[in-house]
Biotite code that builds the C-alpha atoms (Angstrom):
import biotite.structure as struc

atoms = struc.array([
    struc.Atom([-35.188, -79.289, -20.750], chain_id="A", res_id=1, res_name="MET", atom_name="CA", element="C"),
    struc.Atom([-36.561, -82.790, -20.392], chain_id="A", res_id=2, res_name="LYS", atom_name="CA", element="C"),
    struc.Atom([-38.383, -84.295, -23.350], chain_id="A", res_id=3, res_name="GLU", atom_name="CA", element="C"),
    struc.Atom([-41.415, -85.134, -21.183], chain_id="A", res_id=4, res_name="LEU", atom_name="CA", element="C"),
    struc.Atom([-41.742, -81.508, -20.035], chain_id="A", res_id=5, res_name="THR", atom_name="CA", element="C"),
    struc.Atom([-41.598, -80.256, -23.635], chain_id="A", res_id=6, res_name="ARG", atom_name="CA", element="C"),
    struc.Atom([-44.272, -82.781, -24.664], chain_id="A", res_id=7, res_name="ARG", atom_name="CA", element="C"),
    struc.Atom([-46.496, -81.691, -21.774], chain_id="A", res_id=8, res_name="ARG", atom_name="CA", element="C"),
    struc.Atom([-46.063, -78.022, -22.702], chain_id="A", res_id=9, res_name="LEU", atom_name="CA", element="C"),
    struc.Atom([-46.932, -78.774, -26.347], chain_id="A", res_id=10, res_name="LEU", atom_name="CA", element="C"),
    struc.Atom([-50.034, -80.744, -25.423], chain_id="A", res_id=11, res_name="TRP", atom_name="CA", element="C"),
    struc.Atom([-51.164, -78.089, -22.935], chain_id="A", res_id=12, res_name="CYS", atom_name="CA", element="C"),
    struc.Atom([-50.752, -75.435, -25.644], chain_id="A", res_id=13, res_name="ALA", atom_name="CA", element="C"),
    struc.Atom([-52.510, -77.591, -28.252], chain_id="A", res_id=14, res_name="ALA", atom_name="CA", element="C"),
    struc.Atom([-55.538, -78.038, -25.984], chain_id="A", res_id=15, res_name="THR", atom_name="CA", element="C"),
    struc.Atom([-55.611, -74.383, -24.843], chain_id="A", res_id=16, res_name="ASP", atom_name="CA", element="C"),
    struc.Atom([-57.494, -72.070, -27.207], chain_id="A", res_id=17, res_name="ARG", atom_name="CA", element="C"),
    struc.Atom([-55.384, -69.087, -26.101], chain_id="A", res_id=18, res_name="SER", atom_name="CA", element="C"),
    struc.Atom([-52.390, -70.621, -27.940], chain_id="A", res_id=19, res_name="PHE", atom_name="CA", element="C"),
    struc.Atom([-52.008, -69.977, -31.659], chain_id="A", res_id=20, res_name="VAL", atom_name="CA", element="C"),
    struc.Atom([-49.207, -70.367, -34.173], chain_id="A", res_id=21, res_name="ARG", atom_name="CA", element="C"),
    struc.Atom([-47.600, -67.010, -35.042], chain_id="A", res_id=22, res_name="VAL", atom_name="CA", element="C"),
    struc.Atom([-44.635, -65.845, -37.072], chain_id="A", res_id=23, res_name="GLU", atom_name="CA", element="C"),
    struc.Atom([-41.861, -64.132, -35.126], chain_id="A", res_id=24, res_name="ARG", atom_name="CA", element="C"),
    struc.Atom([-38.254, -63.246, -35.900], chain_id="A", res_id=25, res_name="ALA", atom_name="CA", element="C"),
    struc.Atom([-37.170, -66.735, -34.808], chain_id="A", res_id=26, res_name="GLU", atom_name="CA", element="C"),
    struc.Atom([-39.766, -68.428, -37.033], chain_id="A", res_id=27, res_name="GLY", atom_name="CA", element="C"),
    struc.Atom([-43.136, -69.998, -36.284], chain_id="A", res_id=28, res_name="VAL", atom_name="CA", element="C"),
    struc.Atom([-43.850, -70.193, -32.550], chain_id="A", res_id=29, res_name="VAL", atom_name="CA", element="C"),
    struc.Atom([-46.808, -70.882, -30.283], chain_id="A", res_id=30, res_name="LEU", atom_name="CA", element="C"),
    struc.Atom([-48.173, -67.798, -28.513], chain_id="A", res_id=31, res_name="GLU", atom_name="CA", element="C"),
    struc.Atom([-50.658, -67.962, -25.671], chain_id="A", res_id=32, res_name="GLY", atom_name="CA", element="C"),
    struc.Atom([-51.475, -66.673, -22.222], chain_id="A", res_id=33, res_name="LYS", atom_name="CA", element="C"),
    struc.Atom([-50.581, -67.531, -18.640], chain_id="A", res_id=34, res_name="CYS", atom_name="CA", element="C"),
    struc.Atom([-53.436, -69.400, -16.970], chain_id="A", res_id=35, res_name="LEU", atom_name="CA", element="C"),
    struc.Atom([-53.172, -67.034, -13.978], chain_id="A", res_id=36, res_name="HIS", atom_name="CA", element="C"),
    struc.Atom([-52.373, -63.503, -15.125], chain_id="A", res_id=37, res_name="CYS", atom_name="CA", element="C"),
    struc.Atom([-52.869, -63.597, -18.890], chain_id="A", res_id=38, res_name="GLY", atom_name="CA", element="C"),
    struc.Atom([-49.271, -62.536, -19.658], chain_id="A", res_id=39, res_name="ARG", atom_name="CA", element="C"),
    struc.Atom([-48.162, -63.551, -23.160], chain_id="A", res_id=40, res_name="LYS", atom_name="CA", element="C"),
    struc.Atom([-46.032, -66.678, -23.323], chain_id="A", res_id=41, res_name="LEU", atom_name="CA", element="C"),
    struc.Atom([-44.198, -68.278, -26.232], chain_id="A", res_id=42, res_name="TRP", atom_name="CA", element="C"),
    struc.Atom([-43.041, -71.793, -27.003], chain_id="A", res_id=43, res_name="LEU", atom_name="CA", element="C"),
    struc.Atom([-41.040, -73.148, -29.895], chain_id="A", res_id=44, res_name="ARG", atom_name="CA", element="C"),
    struc.Atom([-42.925, -75.729, -31.916], chain_id="A", res_id=45, res_name="THR", atom_name="CA", element="C"),
    struc.Atom([-40.835, -78.451, -30.209], chain_id="A", res_id=46, res_name="ASP", atom_name="CA", element="C"),
    struc.Atom([-42.168, -77.321, -26.804], chain_id="A", res_id=47, res_name="GLY", atom_name="CA", element="C"),
    struc.Atom([-39.079, -75.444, -25.642], chain_id="A", res_id=48, res_name="GLU", atom_name="CA", element="C"),
    struc.Atom([-40.151, -72.244, -23.833], chain_id="A", res_id=49, res_name="PRO", atom_name="CA", element="C"),
    struc.Atom([-38.965, -68.993, -25.373], chain_id="A", res_id=50, res_name="ILE", atom_name="CA", element="C"),
    struc.Atom([-40.479, -67.046, -22.494], chain_id="A", res_id=51, res_name="SER", atom_name="CA", element="C"),
    struc.Atom([-40.734, -68.196, -18.888], chain_id="A", res_id=52, res_name="ARG", atom_name="CA", element="C"),
    struc.Atom([-43.570, -70.652, -19.587], chain_id="A", res_id=53, res_name="ALA", atom_name="CA", element="C"),
    struc.Atom([-43.928, -73.469, -17.066], chain_id="A", res_id=54, res_name="THR", atom_name="CA", element="C"),
    struc.Atom([-46.216, -76.421, -16.450], chain_id="A", res_id=55, res_name="ILE", atom_name="CA", element="C"),
    struc.Atom([-48.924, -75.505, -13.922], chain_id="A", res_id=56, res_name="GLU", atom_name="CA", element="C"),
    struc.Atom([-50.426, -78.324, -11.856], chain_id="A", res_id=57, res_name="HIS", atom_name="CA", element="C"),
    struc.Atom([-53.934, -77.008, -11.252], chain_id="A", res_id=58, res_name="ILE", atom_name="CA", element="C"),
    struc.Atom([-54.442, -79.321, -8.276], chain_id="A", res_id=59, res_name="VAL", atom_name="CA", element="C"),
    struc.Atom([-50.956, -79.166, -6.786], chain_id="A", res_id=60, res_name="PRO", atom_name="CA", element="C"),
    struc.Atom([-48.980, -82.394, -6.572], chain_id="A", res_id=61, res_name="ARG", atom_name="CA", element="C"),
    struc.Atom([-48.587, -81.600, -2.859], chain_id="A", res_id=62, res_name="ALA", atom_name="CA", element="C"),
    struc.Atom([-52.388, -82.017, -2.624], chain_id="A", res_id=63, res_name="HIS", atom_name="CA", element="C"),
    struc.Atom([-52.662, -85.177, -4.706], chain_id="A", res_id=64, res_name="GLY", atom_name="CA", element="C"),
    struc.Atom([-52.820, -83.634, -8.181], chain_id="A", res_id=65, res_name="GLY", atom_name="CA", element="C"),
    struc.Atom([-51.326, -85.703, -10.965], chain_id="A", res_id=66, res_name="GLY", atom_name="CA", element="C"),
    struc.Atom([-49.748, -85.225, -14.354], chain_id="A", res_id=67, res_name="ASP", atom_name="CA", element="C"),
    struc.Atom([-52.921, -85.918, -16.340], chain_id="A", res_id=68, res_name="GLU", atom_name="CA", element="C"),
    struc.Atom([-53.409, -83.406, -19.152], chain_id="A", res_id=69, res_name="LEU", atom_name="CA", element="C"),
    struc.Atom([-56.683, -82.265, -17.562], chain_id="A", res_id=70, res_name="GLU", atom_name="CA", element="C"),
    struc.Atom([-54.742, -81.155, -14.461], chain_id="A", res_id=71, res_name="ASN", atom_name="CA", element="C"),
    struc.Atom([-52.081, -79.280, -16.406], chain_id="A", res_id=72, res_name="LEU", atom_name="CA", element="C"),
    struc.Atom([-51.957, -75.774, -17.822], chain_id="A", res_id=73, res_name="GLY", atom_name="CA", element="C"),
    struc.Atom([-49.305, -73.270, -18.815], chain_id="A", res_id=74, res_name="ILE", atom_name="CA", element="C"),
    struc.Atom([-48.362, -70.448, -16.478], chain_id="A", res_id=75, res_name="ALA", atom_name="CA", element="C"),
    struc.Atom([-45.584, -67.916, -16.327], chain_id="A", res_id=76, res_name="CYS", atom_name="CA", element="C"),
    struc.Atom([-42.832, -68.845, -13.883], chain_id="A", res_id=77, res_name="ALA", atom_name="CA", element="C"),
    struc.Atom([-43.692, -65.915, -11.597], chain_id="A", res_id=78, res_name="ARG", atom_name="CA", element="C"),
    struc.Atom([-47.321, -66.955, -11.136], chain_id="A", res_id=79, res_name="CYS", atom_name="CA", element="C"),
    struc.Atom([-46.557, -70.670, -10.878], chain_id="A", res_id=80, res_name="ASN", atom_name="CA", element="C"),
    struc.Atom([-43.836, -70.164, -8.282], chain_id="A", res_id=81, res_name="HIS", atom_name="CA", element="C"),
    struc.Atom([-45.978, -67.703, -6.317], chain_id="A", res_id=82, res_name="GLY", atom_name="CA", element="C"),
    struc.Atom([-48.892, -70.130, -6.199], chain_id="A", res_id=83, res_name="LYS", atom_name="CA", element="C"),
    struc.Atom([-46.589, -72.891, -4.971], chain_id="A", res_id=84, res_name="GLY", atom_name="CA", element="C"),
    struc.Atom([-45.049, -70.773, -2.236], chain_id="A", res_id=85, res_name="VAL", atom_name="CA", element="C"),
    struc.Atom([-48.439, -69.516, -1.033], chain_id="A", res_id=86, res_name="ARG", atom_name="CA", element="C"),
    struc.Atom([-50.584, -72.637, -1.365], chain_id="A", res_id=87, res_name="LEU", atom_name="CA", element="C"),
    struc.Atom([-48.557, -75.855, -1.392], chain_id="A", res_id=88, res_name="ASP", atom_name="CA", element="C"),
    struc.Atom([-47.826, -75.517, 2.331], chain_id="A", res_id=89, res_name="VAL", atom_name="CA", element="C"),
    struc.Atom([-51.533, -75.270, 3.193], chain_id="A", res_id=90, res_name="ARG", atom_name="CA", element="C"),
    struc.Atom([-53.962, -78.148, 3.636], chain_id="A", res_id=91, res_name="ARG", atom_name="CA", element="C"),
    struc.Atom([-55.894, -79.280, 0.575], chain_id="A", res_id=92, res_name="ALA", atom_name="CA", element="C"),
    struc.Atom([-59.188, -78.279, 2.243], chain_id="A", res_id=93, res_name="ASP", atom_name="CA", element="C"),
    struc.Atom([-57.982, -74.738, 2.968], chain_id="A", res_id=94, res_name="ASP", atom_name="CA", element="C"),
    struc.Atom([-60.575, -72.289, 1.556], chain_id="A", res_id=95, res_name="PRO", atom_name="CA", element="C"),
    struc.Atom([-57.954, -70.306, -0.380], chain_id="A", res_id=96, res_name="THR", atom_name="CA", element="C"),
    struc.Atom([-56.474, -73.465, -1.919], chain_id="A", res_id=97, res_name="VAL", atom_name="CA", element="C"),
    struc.Atom([-59.962, -74.624, -2.893], chain_id="A", res_id=98, res_name="MET", atom_name="CA", element="C"),
    struc.Atom([-60.902, -71.228, -4.373], chain_id="A", res_id=99, res_name="ARG", atom_name="CA", element="C"),
    struc.Atom([-57.721, -70.933, -6.466], chain_id="A", res_id=100, res_name="VAL", atom_name="CA", element="C"),
    struc.Atom([-57.983, -74.541, -7.640], chain_id="A", res_id=101, res_name="THR", atom_name="CA", element="C"),
    struc.Atom([-61.622, -74.094, -8.677], chain_id="A", res_id=102, res_name="GLU", atom_name="CA", element="C"),
    struc.Atom([-60.787, -70.854, -10.516], chain_id="A", res_id=103, res_name="MET", atom_name="CA", element="C"),
    struc.Atom([-57.929, -72.485, -12.444], chain_id="A", res_id=104, res_name="LEU", atom_name="CA", element="C"),
    struc.Atom([-60.023, -75.561, -13.250], chain_id="A", res_id=105, res_name="GLU", atom_name="CA", element="C"),
    struc.Atom([-62.729, -73.291, -14.676], chain_id="A", res_id=106, res_name="GLN", atom_name="CA", element="C"),
    struc.Atom([-60.220, -71.296, -16.740], chain_id="A", res_id=107, res_name="ARG", atom_name="CA", element="C"),
    struc.Atom([-58.748, -74.533, -18.118], chain_id="A", res_id=108, res_name="ARG", atom_name="CA", element="C"),
    struc.Atom([-62.241, -75.786, -19.028], chain_id="A", res_id=109, res_name="ARG", atom_name="CA", element="C"),
    struc.Atom([-63.081, -72.446, -20.686], chain_id="A", res_id=110, res_name="ASP", atom_name="CA", element="C"),
    struc.Atom([-59.910, -72.640, -22.808], chain_id="A", res_id=111, res_name="ARG", atom_name="CA", element="C"),
    struc.Atom([-60.189, -76.344, -23.635], chain_id="A", res_id=112, res_name="LEU", atom_name="CA", element="C"),
    struc.Atom([-60.211, -77.317, -27.314], chain_id="A", res_id=113, res_name="ARG", atom_name="CA", element="C"),
    struc.Atom([-59.364, -80.243, -29.519], chain_id="A", res_id=114, res_name="GLU", atom_name="CA", element="C"),
    struc.Atom([-55.753, -80.042, -30.711], chain_id="A", res_id=115, res_name="PRO", atom_name="CA", element="C"),
    struc.Atom([-55.507, -78.328, -34.116], chain_id="A", res_id=116, res_name="PRO", atom_name="CA", element="C"),
    struc.Atom([-55.111, -80.895, -36.894], chain_id="A", res_id=117, res_name="ALA", atom_name="CA", element="C"),
    struc.Atom([-52.193, -79.039, -38.473], chain_id="A", res_id=118, res_name="ASP", atom_name="CA", element="C"),
    struc.Atom([-50.015, -79.083, -35.322], chain_id="A", res_id=119, res_name="TRP", atom_name="CA", element="C"),
    struc.Atom([-47.290, -81.737, -35.464], chain_id="A", res_id=120, res_name="ASP", atom_name="CA", element="C"),
    struc.Atom([-47.637, -83.157, -31.953], chain_id="A", res_id=121, res_name="LEU", atom_name="CA", element="C"),
    struc.Atom([-45.509, -85.847, -30.351], chain_id="A", res_id=122, res_name="PRO", atom_name="CA", element="C"),
    struc.Atom([-47.260, -88.759, -28.631], chain_id="A", res_id=123, res_name="PRO", atom_name="CA", element="C"),
    struc.Atom([-49.490, -87.612, -25.792], chain_id="A", res_id=124, res_name="ARG", atom_name="CA", element="C"),
    struc.Atom([-47.623, -87.629, -22.476], chain_id="A", res_id=125, res_name="PRO", atom_name="CA", element="C"),
])
């Protein structure tokens, strides 16, 4: 996995209050929830996904969304892929695209937090 993707996943987890550090058989990991469905997701503390965690572009890149941390969240691969297949082909002003984007933006805002001081984070992507 690319270093930039791991850094983005770590920073998304650090700024998402659903993610906490937990002890598992493989050691300390980050456990949180998919931005869409709430399924549990896990990352190693270096940002490598243990589960099928992916970077979610809340405003899709196909509709002008960028890689700013505010536009990124963590989603399971199933939800992220499904959103892309259903919505990326539609116009940005499509009512369904707008509704899903607004819902995800609100969820991201609701989960937003300052990164925990005890997390060893790489430079912000």
